[in-house]
C-alpha positions as CSV (number, residue, x, y, z in Angstrom):
1,M,8.7,-9.6,-25.7
2,T,8.5,-12.6,-23.6
3,V,9.3,-13.9,-20.2
4,T,9.1,-17.8,-19.6
5,F,9.3,-19.8,-16.5
6,A,12.5,-20.6,-17.6
7,D,13.5,-17.1,-17.1
8,I,12.2,-16.8,-13.9
9,Q,14.1,-19.9,-12.6
10,A,17.3,-18.3,-14.0
11,A,16.6,-15.1,-12.3
12,R,16.1,-17.0,-8.9
13,A,19.5,-18.5,-9.5
14,R,21.1,-15.3,-10.4
15,I,20.0,-13.4,-7.3
16,A,20.2,-16.3,-5.0
17,G,21.8,-15.3,-1.6
18,Q,21.8,-11.6,-2.2
19,V,17.9,-11.1,-1.6
20,D,15.9,-12.3,1.3
21,R,13.6,-15.3,1.0
22,T,10.5,-13.7,2.5
23,P,8.0,-16.2,4.0
24,T,4.4,-17.0,3.3
25,R,2.1,-18.0,6.1
26,H,-1.3,-18.8,7.0
27,S,-3.1,-16.0,8.9
28,R,-5.8,-17.3,11.4
29,R,-6.7,-13.6,12.1
30,L,-7.3,-12.4,8.7
31,S,-9.1,-15.5,7.7
32,Q,-11.4,-14.9,10.4
33,L,-11.8,-11.4,9.4
34,T,-12.4,-11.8,5.7
35,G,-14.2,-15.6,5.6
36,A,-11.5,-16.7,3.1
37,E,-8.4,-19.1,4.1
38,V,-5.4,-16.4,3.9
39,W,-2.0,-16.9,3.3
40,V,0.2,-13.7,3.3
41,K,3.6,-13.3,1.4
42,F,5.5,-11.1,3.5
43,D,7.5,-9.0,1.1
44,N,7.6,-6.0,3.3
45,L,10.3,-8.0,5.1
46,H,12.8,-7.4,2.5
47,F,15.9,-5.1,3.6
48,T,14.6,-2.2,1.5
49,G,11.1,-2.9,2.6
50,S,9.4,-4.1,-0.7
51,F,9.4,-7.0,-3.4
52,K,11.3,-4.7,-5.8
53,E,14.6,-6.1,-4.8
54,R,14.4,-9.2,-6.9
55,G,13.8,-7.5,-10.1
56,A,16.1,-4.6,-9.7
57,L,19.0,-7.0,-8.6
58,N,18.2,-9.4,-11.6
59,R,18.2,-6.5,-14.0
60,L,21.5,-5.1,-12.5
61,L,23.3,-8.5,-12.9
62,L,22.4,-8.4,-16.7
63,L,24.1,-5.3,-17.2
64,N,27.5,-5.4,-19.4
65,E,30.6,-3.8,-18.1
66,D,30.3,-0.7,-20.2
67,E,26.7,-0.2,-18.9
68,R,27.7,-0.8,-15.3
69,R,30.2,1.9,-15.7
70,R,27.9,4.2,-17.1
71,G,25.5,3.7,-14.4
72,V,21.6,3.6,-14.3
73,V,18.7,5.8,-14.1
74,A,15.2,5.4,-13.2
75,A,11.7,7.1,-12.1
76,S,10.4,5.9,-9.1
77,A,7.9,6.8,-6.2
78,G,10.3,4.9,-3.9
79,N,10.3,1.2,-3.9
80,H,12.0,0.4,-7.0
81,A,14.4,3.4,-6.3
82,Q,15.5,2.0,-2.8
83,A,15.9,-1.4,-4.3
84,L,17.9,-0.2,-7.2
85,A,20.1,2.2,-5.1
86,Y,20.8,-0.6,-2.6
87,H,21.9,-3.2,-4.8
88,G,23.8,-0.6,-7.2
89,G,25.7,0.3,-4.1
90,R,26.5,-3.2,-3.5
91,L,27.6,-3.8,-7.0
92,G,29.6,-0.3,-7.6
93,V,27.0,0.6,-10.1
94,P,26.1,4.5,-10.1
95,V,22.3,4.9,-9.5
96,T,20.3,8.1,-10.2
97,I,16.7,8.2,-9.2
98,V,14.1,10.7,-10.3
99,M,11.0,10.9,-7.8
100,P,7.9,12.8,-8.2
101,H,6.9,15.8,-6.0
102,G,4.9,14.3,-2.9
103,T,7.0,11.2,-2.6
104,P,6.8,10.1,1.2
105,F,10.1,11.2,3.0
106,V,10.6,7.7,4.3
107,K,11.2,6.6,0.7
108,I,13.3,9.7,-0.3
109,D,15.4,9.3,2.8
110,G,15.8,5.5,2.2
111,T,16.8,6.0,-1.1
112,R,19.6,8.6,-0.4
113,A,20.8,6.5,2.6
114,H,21.7,3.8,0.1
115,G,23.9,6.1,-1.9
116,A,21.9,7.1,-4.8
117,T,21.6,10.5,-6.4
118,V,18.0,11.7,-5.9
119,V,16.2,14.3,-8.3
120,I,12.8,15.4,-7.3
121,E,11.2,16.3,-10.7
122,G,7.6,15.8,-11.9
123,D,4.2,15.9,-10.5
124,D,3.8,12.5,-10.9
125,F,5.1,9.1,-12.0
126,S,4.9,10.1,-15.8
127,G,6.7,13.3,-15.1
128,S,9.5,11.7,-13.2
129,T,9.8,9.2,-16.2
130,A,10.2,11.7,-18.8
131,H,12.9,13.5,-17.0
132,A,14.6,10.4,-16.4
133,K,14.7,9.6,-20.0
134,R,16.2,13.0,-20.7
135,L,18.9,12.3,-18.1
136,E,19.5,8.9,-20.2
137,E,20.2,11.1,-23.2
138,E,22.2,13.7,-21.6
139,K,24.4,11.7,-19.3
140,G,24.6,8.4,-21.0
141,H,23.1,6.4,-18.1
142,V,20.9,3.1,-18.7
143,F,17.2,3.6,-18.1
144,V,16.0,0.9,-15.8
145,S,12.2,1.0,-15.9
146,A,10.4,0.2,-12.7
147,F,8.3,-2.5,-14.5
148,D,8.6,-2.4,-18.3
149,D,11.7,-4.4,-18.6
150,E,11.9,-8.1,-19.2
151,G,14.5,-8.5,-16.6
152,I,12.6,-6.8,-14.1
153,V,9.5,-8.7,-15.0
154,A,11.4,-12.2,-14.6
155,G,12.9,-11.2,-11.2
156,Q,9.6,-10.2,-9.8
157,G,8.2,-13.6,-10.9
158,V,10.4,-15.0,-8.2
159,C,7.7,-13.8,-5.7
160,G,5.0,-16.1,-7.3
161,L,7.4,-19.1,-7.4
162,E,8.0,-18.8,-3.8
163,V,4.3,-18.3,-2.9
164,L,3.4,-21.6,-4.4
165,E,6.4,-23.4,-2.9
166,D,5.2,-22.3,0.7
167,A,1.6,-22.6,0.2
168,P,0.9,-25.0,-2.9
169,E,-2.8,-25.4,-1.6
170,I,-3.9,-21.9,-2.5
171,Q,-6.5,-21.5,-5.3
172,D,-6.2,-17.8,-5.8
173,L,-3.4,-15.2,-5.9
174,I,-4.2,-11.4,-5.4
175,V,-1.3,-9.1,-6.4
176,P,-1.3,-5.3,-6.5
177,I,-1.0,-3.7,-9.9
178,G,0.9,-0.5,-10.6
179,G,3.1,-0.9,-13.8
180,G,2.3,-4.7,-13.8
181,G,5.7,-6.3,-13.4
182,L,4.9,-7.8,-10.2
183,I,1.6,-9.6,-11.4
184,A,3.1,-10.2,-14.7
185,G,6.2,-12.2,-13.3
186,S,4.1,-13.8,-10.4
187,A,1.2,-15.0,-12.8
188,I,3.8,-16.7,-15.3
189,A,5.5,-18.6,-12.4
190,A,2.3,-19.4,-10.4
191,K,0.3,-20.7,-13.3
192,A,3.3,-22.5,-14.6
193,I,3.3,-24.5,-11.3
194,K,-0.4,-24.8,-10.7
195,P,-2.5,-24.1,-14.2
196,E,-6.0,-24.0,-12.5
197,L,-4.9,-21.3,-9.9
198,R,-6.8,-18.0,-10.3
199,V,-4.7,-14.8,-10.5
200,F,-6.5,-11.5,-9.4
201,G,-5.0,-8.0,-9.7
202,V,-5.9,-4.9,-7.5
203,E,-5.9,-1.3,-8.7
204,A,-6.6,1.9,-6.7
205,A,-9.9,3.6,-7.9
206,M,-7.7,6.8,-8.6
207,Y,-5.5,4.9,-10.9
208,P,-7.3,1.9,-12.9
209,S,-4.7,2.0,-15.8
210,F,-4.7,-2.0,-16.2
211,T,-8.6,-2.2,-16.1
212,A,-8.9,0.8,-18.7
213,R,-6.4,-1.0,-20.8
214,R,-8.3,-4.1,-20.7
215,E,-11.5,-2.4,-21.7
216,G,-10.2,-0.7,-24.6
217,R,-10.4,2.9,-23.2
218,A,-8.3,5.6,-22.0
219,P,-7.7,5.5,-18.4
220,V,-8.9,8.5,-16.3
221,C,-6.2,8.8,-13.6
222,G,-5.2,11.4,-11.0
223,G,-5.4,12.3,-7.1
224,Q,-3.6,11.7,-4.1
225,T,-3.9,8.0,-3.3
226,I,-2.6,6.3,-0.2
227,A,-1.5,3.7,-2.5
228,E,1.0,5.7,-4.1
229,G,3.2,2.8,-4.8
230,I,0.7,1.7,-7.6
231,A,-0.4,5.1,-8.7
232,I,0.7,4.6,-12.2
233,K,-1.1,6.3,-15.1
234,A,-0.3,3.8,-17.9
235,V,0.4,0.0,-17.3
236,G,3.8,-1.1,-18.9
237,E,3.5,-2.6,-22.5
238,I,5.8,-5.8,-21.6
239,P,3.7,-6.5,-18.4
240,F,0.4,-5.9,-19.9
241,A,1.0,-8.2,-22.9
242,L,2.3,-11.0,-20.5
243,A,-0.3,-10.5,-17.8
244,D,-3.6,-9.9,-19.4
245,P,-4.1,-13.5,-20.9
246,L,-3.4,-15.0,-17.2
247,I,-5.6,-12.7,-15.1
248,E,-8.7,-13.8,-14.0
249,E,-10.1,-10.1,-13.0
250,V,-8.7,-7.0,-11.8
251,L,-10.4,-5.7,-8.9
252,V,-10.6,-1.8,-8.2
253,C,-10.5,-0.7,-4.7
254,R,-11.4,2.4,-2.9
255,E,-9.2,4.5,-0.5
256,E,-11.4,3.5,2.3
257,D,-10.3,-0.3,1.4
258,F,-6.5,0.4,1.3
259,E,-6.8,2.3,4.7
260,K,-8.7,-0.6,6.3
261,G,-6.1,-2.9,4.9
262,V,-3.0,-1.0,6.2
263,A,-4.9,-0.9,9.7
264,F,-5.8,-4.6,10.0
265,F,-2.5,-5.5,8.9
266,A,-1.0,-3.7,11.9
267,T,-3.6,-4.5,14.5
268,L,-4.4,-8.1,13.4
269,E,-1.2,-9.3,11.7
270,K,1.0,-7.0,13.8
271,T,2.8,-6.1,10.6
272,V,3.5,-2.7,8.7
273,A,2.0,-2.4,5.1
274,E,2.1,0.6,2.9
275,G,-1.2,1.5,1.0
276,A,-0.3,-0.4,-2.2
277,G,1.1,-3.4,0.1
278,A,-2.4,-3.7,1.6
279,G,-3.9,-3.9,-1.7
280,G,-4.6,-7.7,-1.5
281,L,-6.5,-7.4,1.9
282,A,-8.3,-4.4,0.6
283,A,-9.7,-6.6,-2.3
284,L,-10.7,-9.4,0.1
285,L,-12.4,-6.6,2.2
286,A,-14.2,-4.9,-0.6
287,Y,-15.1,-8.2,-2.7
288,P,-15.6,-10.8,0.0
289,D,-18.1,-13.0,-2.0
290,R,-15.4,-13.7,-4.6
291,F,-13.2,-15.5,-2.1
292,R,-15.2,-16.9,0.7
293,G,-14.4,-20.2,1.6
294,R,-11.6,-20.3,-0.8
295,K,-7.8,-20.6,0.0
296,V,-6.1,-17.3,-1.0
297,G,-2.6,-16.0,-1.2
298,I,-2.1,-12.3,-0.9
299,V,1.0,-10.5,-1.8
300,L,2.1,-7.8,0.9
301,C,4.4,-6.2,-1.6
302,G,5.7,-3.2,0.6
303,G,5.8,-1.7,4.0
304,N,7.3,1.7,3.4
305,I,4.9,4.0,4.8
306,D,5.3,7.3,6.0
307,A,5.1,7.1,10.0
308,R,2.8,10.0,10.1
309,M,0.7,8.7,7.6
310,L,0.4,5.0,9.3
311,A,-0.7,6.9,12.5
312,V,-3.5,8.9,10.6
313,V,-4.8,5.6,9.0
314,L,-5.0,4.0,12.3
315,N,-6.8,7.0,13.9
316,R,-9.2,7.2,11.1
317,E,-9.9,3.4,11.2
318,M,-10.9,4.0,15.0
319,V,-13.2,6.8,13.9
320,R,-14.9,4.3,11.5
321,E,-15.4,1.9,14.3
322,R,-16.4,4.6,16.5
323,R,-13.8,3.7,18.8
324,L,-12.9,7.4,18.7
325,I,-15.6,9.8,18.6
326,V,-16.4,13.5,18.9
327,F,-19.6,14.4,21.1
328,R,-20.4,17.8,20.4
329,I,-22.5,19.5,23.2
330,L,-24.2,22.9,23.6
331,G,-24.3,24.0,27.4
332,D,-24.0,26.8,29.7
333,D,-20.6,28.6,29.9
334,R,-20.2,28.4,33.7
335,P,-17.8,26.7,36.0
336,G,-18.2,23.1,36.7
337,M,-19.8,22.4,33.3
338,L,-17.0,20.5,31.8
339,S,-16.3,18.5,34.9
340,A,-19.9,17.4,35.1
341,M,-19.7,16.2,31.6
342,A,-16.5,14.6,32.2
343,A,-18.1,12.6,35.1
344,V,-20.6,10.9,33.0
345,I,-18.1,10.1,30.4
346,G,-15.6,9.0,32.8
347,G,-18.1,6.9,34.8
348,L,-19.0,4.8,31.9
349,G,-15.5,4.2,31.1
350,G,-14.9,6.7,28.2
351,N,-11.4,8.1,28.0
352,I,-11.4,11.8,27.0
353,I,-8.7,12.4,24.6
354,D,-9.2,16.1,23.7
355,V,-11.6,19.0,24.6
356,V,-12.3,22.1,22.2
357,H,-14.4,25.2,23.5
358,N,-16.1,27.2,20.9
359,R,-17.6,30.3,22.1
360,L,-17.7,32.4,18.8
361,A,-20.2,30.4,16.7
362,L,-23.2,32.6,16.0
363,D,-25.6,29.7,16.5
364,V,-24.5,29.5,20.3
365,P,-25.8,31.7,22.8
366,A,-23.7,34.6,24.0
367,K,-23.8,32.9,27.6
368,G,-23.2,29.5,26.2
369,A,-20.4,27.4,24.7
370,E,-20.2,24.5,22.3
371,F,-18.0,21.6,23.5
372,D,-16.2,19.2,21.3
373,I,-15.3,16.1,23.5
374,M,-12.9,13.7,21.6
375,V,-13.6,10.2,23.4
376,E,-11.9,6.8,23.0
377,T,-14.5,4.2,23.5
378,R,-14.5,0.3,23.6
379,D,-16.8,0.0,20.4
380,S,-19.8,1.4,18.7
381,A,-22.2,0.1,21.3
382,H,-20.1,1.7,24.0
383,A,-20.1,5.0,22.2
384,D,-23.9,4.8,22.0
385,E,-24.2,4.0,25.8
386,I,-22.2,7.2,26.6
387,G,-24.2,9.4,24.2
388,Q,-27.3,8.1,25.8
389,A,-26.2,8.9,29.3
390,L,-25.4,12.5,28.3
391,K,-28.6,12.9,26.9
392,D,-30.3,11.5,30.2
393,K,-28.4,14.1,32.1
394,G,-30.0,16.7,30.2
395,Y,-27.1,17.7,27.8
396,A,-27.9,18.6,24.2
397,L,-26.0,16.5,21.7
398,R,-25.6,18.3,18.5
399,M,-23.6,15.8,16.8
400,G,-22.1,12.2,17.8
């Protein structure tokens, strides 16, 4: 089992003109935020919204006529599914996709829109894979792994090749790890072009399968992560064998890090990243000392995030920054009370978003009320200013 730089170059020639060549750009804002010089590979700009198109198309083009007629089956949380469905539809290859329960609607709908047959089966990626393997036996389809396939790895390697062409000055490359196809291919290409380059992987703390494999222990994986695109319980055999010797370190990130990455891509870079797609930025935020002052390339590998989840993440970041805060005030339940509190808040430029009255809590007097006032502020200092003004007016803040 091997994938060479020549295989990646051949894959590039094979898919040329059928997959977008996404840009790699220097980001002044993210550089200021992280203390590193940051270049972003915008693979969220592919037609199906993720890096998966290169590998999927390369693998489909390697099918023989009999295999094309039989069609392909795959298990995917969404991005491999959409890429395979889109290019399978273009090439006239029937595609069946098995997705786990809980897959974001945007990924399910996107896959169906490209003409694939979608089957929802399995509690996680492993369960979906088992069902896809059963369909392979029953229906005679060709199973196409999302990552554990040499043709897939070679196609994904084109990403690393493009990054080094656009940003030859980078010293480090950070790539999210799920099954390992992207980092394996990208590391092979990048290190062939620039051997001294350091390659770092990123995993979600809930699914540290590559890290566990490196340490020779069984991975402990599970839970609902915002980075569902890399929520893989077992890294692929082929990608691990190829990538392990080439990777400097695998950085494990918390949910908070991924959320911040999604939020900063939206607010600073004005682009949409899904949880896994924000992995590179999450690593820069979580491990700033590793990269401070260095030239770093990060692969924004996908942007297929559910709109509701994006809104939740952005609001949660406002709460972290105290730009969205709830003042809980115990007061008398009499006319004009809320108006007086609102006057203090509004007088200092706070924007009241929501108000909830609680009259039934037993630690609130029968003639009193508890007011939860959600306020949008400029920053943490502004929130403190409003809180102090409310206290100065005699209001008892129970929480702020």
